[in-house]
C-alpha positions in Angstrom: 0.0 0.0 0.0 1.6 3.3 -1.0 1.9 6.3 1.3 -1.0 8.2 -0.3 -3.4 5.3 0.5 -2.0 4.9 4.0 -2.5 8.6 4.6 -6.1 8.5 3.3 -7.0 5.4 5.3 -5.4 6.8 8.5 -7.1 10.1 8.2 -10.5 8.5 7.6 -10.1 6.2 10.7 -8.8 9.1 12.8 -11.6 11.4 11.8 -14.2 8.7 12.6 -12.6 8.1 16.0 -12.4 11.8 16.9 -16.0 12.4 15.7 -17.2 9.7 18.1 -15.1 11.2 21.0 -16.5 14.7 20.4 -20.1 13.3 20.0 -19.7 11.4 23.3 -18.2 14.4 25.2 -21.1 16.6 23.9 -23.6 13.9 25.1 -22.0 13.8 28.6 -22.0 17.6 28.7 -25.7 17.8 27.8 -26.6 15.1 30.3 -24.5 16.9 33.1 -26.0 20.2 32.3 -29.5 18.8 32.2 -28.9 16.9 35.5 -27.5 20.0 37.1 -30.5 22.2 36.4 -32.9 19.4 37.3 -31.2 18.7 40.6 -31.1 22.4 41.5 -34.7 22.9 40.6 -35.9 20.9 43.6 -35.2 20.3 47.3 -33.6 16.9 48.1 -34.2 15.2 51.4 -31.9 12.5 52.9 -34.7 10.0 52.9 -35.1 10.1 49.1 -33.7 7.1 47.1 -31.0 9.0 45.0 -30.0 11.5 47.6 -26.7 9.8 48.4 -25.7 9.5 44.8 -26.8 13.1 43.9 -25.0 14.4 47.0 -21.7 12.5 46.0 -21.9 13.8 42.4 -22.5 17.3 43.6 -19.4 17.5 45.8 -17.2 15.5 43.4 -18.5 16.8 40.1 -15.2 17.5 38.4 -13.8 14.0 39.3 -17.0 12.3 38.2 -17.1 14.2 35.0 -13.4 13.4 34.1 -13.9 9.8 35.1 -17.0 9.5 32.9 -15.1 11.1 29.9 -12.1 8.9 30.3 -14.1 5.7 30.7 -16.2 6.6 27.6 -13.1 7.4 25.6 -11.6 4.0 26.6 -14.8 2.2 25.6 -14.9 4.0 22.3 -11.2 3.3 21.6 -11.8 -0.4 22.3 -14.7 -0.4 19.9 -12.6 1.2 17.2 -9.7 -1.2 17.8 -12.2 -4.0 17.3 -13.4 -2.4 14.1 -9.9 -1.9 12.8 -9.1 -5.5 13.7 -12.1 -6.6 11.7 -11.0 -4.4 8.8 -7.6 -6.0 8.9 -9.2 -9.4 8.8 -11.3 -8.4 5.8 -8.3 -6.9 4.1 -6.4 -10.2 4.6 -9.3 -12.2 3.2 -9.5 -10.0 0.1 -5.8 -10.0 -0.4 -5.7 -13.8 -0.4 -8.5 -13.7 -2.9 -6.4 -11.7 -5.3 -4.3 -14.7 -6.1 -7.1 -17.3 -6.0 -8.3 -16.5 -9.5 -11.6 -14.9 -8.4 -13.1 -12.4 -10.8 -15.3 -10.6 -8.3 -14.2 -7.1 -7.4 -12.8 -6.4 -3.9 -15.4 -4.9 -1.5 -14.2 -3.1 1.6 -15.9 -0.8 4.2 -16.4 2.7 3.0 -13.5 4.0 5.2 -11.2 1.8 3.1 -12.4 3.1 -0.2 -8.9 4.1 -1.3 -7.5 0.7 -0.4 -10.4 -1.0 -2.1 -9.5 0.9 -5.3 -5.8 -0.1 -5.1 -6.6 -3.8 -4.4 -8.9 -3.9 -7.4 -6.1 -2.3 -9.5 -3.7 -5.0 -8.2 -6.3 -7.7 -8.9 -6.6 -6.5 -12.5 -2.8 -6.5 -12.9 -2.7 -10.0 -11.4 -5.3 -11.3 -13.8 -3.4 -9.6 -16.7 -0.1 -11.2 -15.6 -1.7 -14.6 -15.2 -3.3 -14.3 -18.7 0.1 -13.3 -20.2 1.8 -16.2 -18.4 -0.8 -18.6 -19.8 -0.3 -17.1 -23.3 3.4 -17.5 -22.9 3.0 -21.1 -22.0 0.7 -21.6 -24.9 3.2 -19.9 -27.3 5.9 -22.2 -26.0 3.7 -25.3 -26.6 2.8 -24.0 -30.1 6.5 -23.4 -30.8 7.2 -27.1 -30.0 4.3 -28.3 -32.2 5.2 -26.0 -35.1 8.9 -26.9 -34.8 8.0 -30.6 -35.1 5.7 -30.0 -38.1 7.9 -27.5 -39.9 11.1 -29.3 -39.4 9.7 -32.8 -40.2 8.4 -31.9 -43.6 11.7 -30.9 -45.3 13.7 -33.4 -43.3 11.5 -36.2 -44.6 12.0 -35.0 -48.2 15.8 -34.8 -47.7 15.9 -38.4 -46.3 13.6 -39.6 -49.1 15.6 -38.2 -52.0 19.0 -39.2 -50.5 17.7 -42.7 -50.0 16.6 -42.9 -53.6 20.1 -41.8 -54.8 21.8 -44.2 -52.4 19.6 -47.3 -53.2 19.1 -46.8 -57.0 22.5 -47.7 -58.5 21.2 -47.4 -62.1 19.9 -43.9 -61.9 20.9 -41.7 -64.8 23.2 -38.9 -63.9 20.6 -36.2 -64.8 18.0 -37.8 -62.5 20.6 -38.3 -59.8 21.5 -34.6 -60.0 17.8 -33.6 -60.0 17.2 -35.6 -56.8 20.3 -34.2 -55.2 19.3 -30.7 -56.2 15.8 -31.2 -54.6 17.4 -32.6 -51.5 19.8 -29.6 -51.3 16.9 -27.2 -51.7 15.0 -28.9 -48.9 18.1 -29.0 -46.7 18.5 -25.2 -47.2 14.9 -24.6 -46.3 15.4 -26.7 -43.2 18.5 -24.6 -42.3 16.4 -21.4 -42.7 13.7 -22.8 -40.4 16.3 -23.8 -37.7 17.9 -20.3 -37.9 14.5 -18.7 -37.5 13.7 -20.8 -34.4 17.1 -19.9 -32.9 16.4 -16.2 -33.7 13.0 -16.1 -32.0 14.4 -18.0 -29.0 17.1 -15.3 -28.7 14.6 -12.5 -28.8 12.2 -14.3 -26.3 14.5 -15.6 -23.7 17.3 -13.0 -23.4 17.1 -9.3 -22.5 18.1 -7.6 -25.7 20.4 -4.6 -25.3 20.5 -2.3 -28.3 23.8 -1.0 -29.5 23.0 2.4 -31.0 25.0 4.1 -33.7 24.1 6.6 -36.4 23.5 5.1 -39.9 22.5 6.4 -43.3 19.2 4.6 -43.6 18.9 5.5 -47.3 22.2 3.8 -48.1 21.3 0.8 -45.9 18.0 0.1 -47.7 19.6 0.7 -51.1 22.3 -1.8 -50.3 19.8 -4.4 -49.1 17.7 -4.0 -52.2 20.8 -4.5 -54.3 21.6 -7.7 -52.4 18.1 -9.0 -52.9 18.2 -8.5 -56.7 19.0 -12.2 -57.4 16.2 -13.3 -55.1 13.7 -10.9 -56.7 14.8 -12.0 -60.2 14.0 -15.7 -59.4 10.3 -14.6 -59.1 10.4 -11.9 -61.8 10.1 -9.1 -59.3 11.4 -5.6 -59.9 11.5 -2.6 -57.6 11.2 1.2 -57.8 12.4 3.5 -55.1 11.3 6.9 -53.9 13.7 7.8 -51.1 15.1 11.0 -49.8 18.9 11.1 -49.8 21.0 10.7 -46.7 18.4 10.2 -44.0 20.4 9.6 -40.8 18.9 7.5 -38.0 20.2 6.5 -34.6 19.5 2.8 -34.2 21.0 -0.7 -33.7 22.3 -1.1 -37.2 22.5 -5.0 -37.2 19.0 -5.4 -35.9 17.5 -2.7 -38.1 19.1 -4.5 -41.1 17.2 -7.6 -39.9 14.0 -5.7 -40.0 14.3 -4.8 -43.6 15.7 -8.2 -44.5 12.7 -9.9 -43.0 10.3 -7.6 -44.8 11.9 -8.1 -48.2 11.9 -11.9 -47.6 8.2 -11.7 -46.7 7.5 -9.8 -49.9 9.3 -12.4 -52.0 7.2 -15.1 -50.4 3.8 -13.4 -50.9 4.1 -11.4 -54.1 2.6 -12.3 -57.4 5.2 -13.3 -60.0 6.5 -10.6 -62.4 5.1 -7.7 -60.4 6.6 -4.4 -59.1 7.7 -3.5 -55.5 7.6 0.2 -54.5 9.9 1.3 -51.7 9.6 4.7 -50.1 11.7 6.5 -47.4 10.9 10.0 -46.4 11.1 12.4 -43.4 7.9 13.0 -41.6 9.4 15.9 -39.7 12.7 16.7 -38.1 12.4 13.9 -35.5 10.7 11.0 -37.4 11.1 9.1 -40.6 8.6 6.9 -42.5 9.5 3.8 -44.5 6.9 2.2 -46.8 7.2 -0.9 -48.9 4.3 -2.0 -51.1 3.9 -5.1 -53.3 1.2 -6.9 -55.3 -0.2 -10.0 -53.7 -3.3 -11.7 -52.4 -5.3 -9.2 -50.3 -5.0 -10.0 -46.6 -8.4 -10.1 -44.8 -8.8 -7.5 -42.1 -9.2 -10.1 -39.4 -5.8 -11.5 -40.3 -4.1 -8.1 -40.5 -4.5 -7.9 -36.7 -2.6 -11.2 -36.3 0.1 -10.8 -38.9 2.8 -9.7 -36.5 2.1 -12.6 -34.0 4.6 -15.4 -33.6 4.1 -18.4 -35.9 1.3 -16.7 -37.8 1.2 -17.6 -41.5 -1.3 -16.8 -44.1 -1.7 -20.5 -44.9 -3.4 -21.8 -41.8 -2.6 -25.4 -42.7 1.1 -24.6 -42.6 1.6 -26.9 -45.5 3.1 -24.5 -48.0 6.7 -24.1 -48.5 6.4 -20.4 -49.1 7.7 -18.5 -46.2 9.4 -19.7 -43.0 8.1 -20.6 -39.6 6.0 -17.5 -39.3 8.5 -15.7 -37.1 9.9 -13.0 -39.5 7.2 -10.4 -39.0 7.1 -11.1 -35.2 10.8 -10.3 -35.1 10.2 -7.1 -37.2 7.6 -5.9 -34.6 9.9 -6.8 -31.7 12.9 -4.8 -33.0 10.8 -1.8 -34.2 9.1 -1.6 -30.8 12.4 -1.7 -29.0 13.4 1.3 -31.0 10.2 3.1 -29.9 8.8 2.9 -33.4 5.7 1.6 -35.0 5.0 -0.9 -37.8 1.6 -1.6 -39.4 0.3 -3.5 -42.4 -2.4 -2.4 -44.8 -3.9 -4.5 -47.6 -6.6 -3.8 -50.2 -7.1 -4.4 -53.9 -4.4 -7.1 -54.1 -1.8 -4.8 -52.7 0.1 -5.2 -49.4 1.7 -2.2 -47.7 4.1 -2.2 -44.7 4.6 1.1 -42.9 7.4 1.7 -40.4 7.9 4.9 -38.5 11.1 5.5 -36.5 12.6 8.2 -34.4 15.7 9.7 -36.0 17.5 10.1 -32.7 
């Protein structure tokens, strides 16, 4: 419980205690004053029943008054201590309920309204943390299942074609080379998948520390596009650029290169053959820069756009296609961009897919 809540609760309890003390003192004063006037309004004789008591109070009024006040204060204090003890018991019960999985809101006496609000806030955070933990466990389980599926498929092909080459002695050289070429391609795909799993494990289970340096983002993207030319050519893809010259950005250069590398690989996997890619890089203002890459491909439904940056998400829900990797590339993109306090979104309509990244320049 923070100091503000402690102060509010203490003040509420103290005000309640003092209010009852003042109320009791006023009550005693009213009774004493009423009794005084009543006793003085008549003549008392020794034979009357209350004469001895009235006589004693009359000659010891100050002592009796102070004793009555002190006795009443002690009784009120005991009652308040009992109330506070009951409140503490209630708080203990509600605190235990925070971690029991209960979804009911915490209810405390009105004097503990501030504490009730804080406990409900804690309960909401506990539920959120529990949900995130459950999701993390589910993601780990999904990772194991997806690894088994995605690694088994190319591995089975590799073993199958190598077995054919090994067992069939009379295979013509051209067929043998064809089988070995297929096996090699499958093995390379298997290597890419393993590298992706290692990459996501590194991002998930280590605390990533960014190493910042200033880089010419325009030159970086131009260089990456040049390196991707052979990959684009295999699918008949060409690209056009609209980039401002010499845009300088403070970032982790190695990881930012991974961002654009993953995006370009994703574009290769999900672009129509023989289509154009448009790359744009421009200053938004003096502090921020916007990168846009747009390609032609199957329109992504809106409900899938919300999931596209999730780990293991792939457009083919059956995961049977060989296009693409394990579904980790865009998750890594989002992770790195977020660590740089940037944003990345995907838009898709009319068979066009557009990724937009905004970054701080420093």
